[in-house]
C-alpha positions in Angstrom: -41.4 7.2 10.2 -43.1 5.8 13.5 -42.3 3.2 15.9 -45.3 0.8 15.1 -44.5 -2.3 12.9 -48.2 -2.4 11.6 -48.0 1.2 9.9 -44.2 2.4 10.3 -44.7 5.1 7.9 -47.4 7.7 6.3 -47.5 9.1 2.8 -48.5 12.9 3.2 -47.7 14.1 -0.5 -44.9 15.0 -2.8 -42.7 17.8 -1.7 -39.2 18.9 -3.6 -36.4 19.1 -0.7 -33.0 18.9 -0.7 -32.1 15.4 0.2 -29.3 16.8 2.6 -32.3 18.1 4.5 -33.7 14.6 5.2 -32.9 12.8 8.2 -33.2 9.5 6.9 -34.0 8.1 3.3 -34.8 4.5 2.7 -33.5 3.2 -0.8 -35.5 0.2 -2.3 -35.3 -1.1 -5.7 -36.1 -4.4 -7.3 -34.1 -5.6 -10.5 -33.3 -4.7 -13.1 -30.7 -2.2 -11.7 -30.1 0.4 -14.8 -28.4 3.6 -15.3 -30.6 5.8 -13.6 -30.5 3.6 -10.6 -26.6 3.9 -10.5 -27.1 7.5 -10.8 -29.7 7.6 -7.9 -26.8 6.0 -5.7 -24.3 8.3 -6.3 -26.6 11.3 -5.6 -27.7 9.6 -2.6 -24.0 9.3 -1.7 -23.6 12.8 -1.9 -26.7 13.3 0.5 -25.0 10.8 2.6 -21.7 12.6 3.1 -23.7 16.2 4.3 -25.1 13.8 7.4 -28.4 12.3 5.8 -28.5 8.5 7.1 -29.1 6.3 4.0 -30.6 2.9 4.6 -29.5 0.6 2.2 -25.5 2.1 1.6 -25.4 3.7 -2.0 -21.5 2.1 -2.3 -23.3 -1.6 -1.4 -26.2 -1.1 -3.7 -24.0 -0.2 -6.8 -22.1 -3.9 -5.6 -25.1 -5.6 -6.7 
């Protein structure tokens, strides 16, 4: 992530990492919200408990 409004992130490729090793996770999904989405929010909630900042709180996303 960068402090640049026009180019605030850059994709450098896929990596398999433990979510708790990340500083920030931005969660964004357009409807429909399916079972896979609900499971993802529970996984993100565990990463949040370990100190990762989750933008768009998992608990709030489930309440949509």
